[in-house]
C-alpha positions in Angstrom: 86.5 -79.2 41.4 87.3 -77.4 44.1 90.5 -76.1 45.7 90.6 -78.7 47.8 89.2 -81.4 45.6 92.4 -80.9 43.6 94.6 -80.8 46.6 93.8 -84.5 48.2 93.6 -86.0 44.7 96.8 -84.7 44.0 97.8 -85.3 47.0 96.3 -89.5 46.5 98.7 -89.0 43.7 102.2 -89.0 45.2 101.3 -90.0 48.4 98.3 -91.8 49.4 97.8 -94.3 47.1 101.2 -95.8 47.9 100.9 -95.5 52.1 96.8 -97.2 50.9 94.5 -94.1 51.4 92.0 -93.4 48.7 89.1 -91.4 48.4 87.4 -93.1 50.9 89.7 -93.0 53.0 91.3 -89.2 53.7 92.6 -88.2 56.2 92.1 -84.3 57.4 94.1 -81.7 55.0 95.8 -80.7 58.2 97.7 -83.4 58.8 98.0 -84.5 55.0 102.2 -82.8 54.7 102.8 -84.6 57.6 102.4 -87.8 56.9 104.0 -86.9 53.9 106.7 -85.9 55.8 106.7 -89.4 57.8 105.4 -92.0 55.6 102.6 -92.6 57.5 100.6 -95.8 56.5 96.9 -95.2 56.5 96.2 -98.2 59.1 98.4 -96.5 61.6 96.3 -92.8 60.8 93.4 -95.1 61.4 94.6 -96.1 65.2 95.3 -99.5 64.4 99.0 -101.5 65.7 100.1 -103.3 61.8 98.6 -103.3 58.8 96.3 -107.2 59.8 94.0 -104.8 62.5 94.0 -102.7 59.5 91.5 -105.6 58.0 90.5 -107.6 60.9 89.6 -105.7 63.8 86.5 -103.9 64.0 87.6 -100.6 66.0 91.0 -99.2 66.2 92.5 -98.4 69.1 91.8 -95.4 71.0 95.3 -95.9 72.7 97.1 -95.8 69.7 95.1 -92.6 67.9 96.3 -91.1 70.7 99.8 -91.5 70.8 99.9 -91.2 67.2 98.3 -87.5 67.8 100.8 -86.8 70.0 103.6 -87.9 68.3 103.1 -86.7 65.4 101.1 -83.5 66.1 98.3 -84.1 64.4 95.0 -82.6 63.8 93.3 -86.3 65.1 92.0 -85.7 68.5 87.7 -85.9 67.5 89.0 -89.9 66.5 90.2 -90.9 69.4 88.2 -89.3 72.6 85.0 -91.7 73.5 82.1 -90.5 71.7 78.9 -90.6 74.1 76.8 -93.6 73.2 73.8 -92.7 72.1 69.9 -93.1 73.3 67.3 -94.1 70.9 64.3 -91.6 73.0 60.8 -93.7 71.6 58.0 -91.3 71.3 55.5 -91.5 73.8 51.6 -93.8 73.5 48.9 -92.9 74.7 46.6 -94.9 75.6 45.2 -97.8 77.7 47.2 -101.0 77.3 45.7 -103.0 80.5 43.2 -104.9 78.4 44.0 -106.4 75.8 43.3 -104.7 72.3 39.6 -103.8 70.5 38.3 -105.3 68.5 
């Protein structure tokens, strides 16, 4: 394992599991010490107002994420800034479609 993976595993064992984090839901490395120092549960870090909303809502609260970033000085800005909506561009199809199919 790499040093980063070792550090993350050690953090999970010492702090993370108890606060609800796991191998699939890890905070940023820069935030791990802040989380440990302040006992920030996974649901709060992920931007939910309560543990119940973490398990029942689809989307986190953008305001809650912004508040946690400001309150603890976390490195989470990328999670609460609105993301640009992606648009699917379909390829242009050439041909005359006004006369119906050719048989």
